[in-house]
C-alpha positions in Angstrom: 9.4 -24.3 3.1 7.4 -22.9 6.1 6.0 -19.5 6.2 6.7 -17.3 9.2 4.6 -14.4 10.6 7.6 -12.9 12.5 11.1 -12.2 11.3 14.6 -12.5 12.8 15.2 -9.7 15.3 11.5 -9.3 16.1 10.6 -8.6 19.8 8.1 -11.2 21.0 6.4 -12.4 24.2 5.6 -16.0 25.2 1.9 -16.6 24.9 1.8 -19.5 27.5 4.0 -20.8 30.3 6.9 -22.7 28.8 9.2 -25.2 30.4 10.0 -28.8 30.8 12.9 -31.2 31.0 14.9 -29.6 28.1 13.6 -26.0 28.3 13.9 -23.7 31.3 10.7 -22.3 32.8 9.5 -19.2 31.1 6.2 -17.5 32.3 3.5 -16.3 29.9 4.3 -12.8 28.8 8.1 -13.1 29.1 9.7 -10.9 26.4 12.4 -12.1 24.1 13.9 -11.7 20.6 13.7 -14.1 17.6 17.2 -15.3 16.6 16.4 -17.7 13.9 13.6 -19.4 12.0 13.1 -23.2 11.7 12.0 -25.1 8.6 8.7 -26.2 10.3 7.3 -22.8 11.1 8.8 -22.4 14.6 11.3 -20.0 16.0 14.5 -19.9 18.0 14.0 -17.3 20.7 16.3 -15.9 23.4 14.0 -14.8 26.2 15.2 -11.9 28.4 15.0 -14.1 31.5 17.1 -17.0 30.1 20.8 -17.2 29.3 20.3 -19.4 26.2 18.2 -19.6 23.1 15.3 -22.1 22.8 13.1 -23.5 20.0 9.5 -22.7 20.3 6.4 -23.4 18.2 4.8 -20.5 16.3 1.8 -20.5 18.6 4.0 -20.2 21.7 5.1 -16.6 20.9 3.4 -13.4 19.6 4.6 -9.9 18.8 5.6 -8.1 22.0 2.7 -5.7 21.8 0.1 -8.6 21.7 -1.3 -9.7 25.1 -0.4 -13.1 26.5 -3.1 -15.8 26.8 -3.9 -16.8 30.4 
């Protein structure tokens, strides 16, 4: 079982620009909330700018108070 640094309900920000064919574009620093944890150490996050949840790797999000990487 994977270990997670963040828990369900935690406020987070994206650490990098996210996007692609499956995921909508999310800019670095976009706030969101963790909705679920996955078995491989990632998270399911609903970003404030997006109408649906998306899976992200653990290094793609940080606690909301931590600065985004540029």
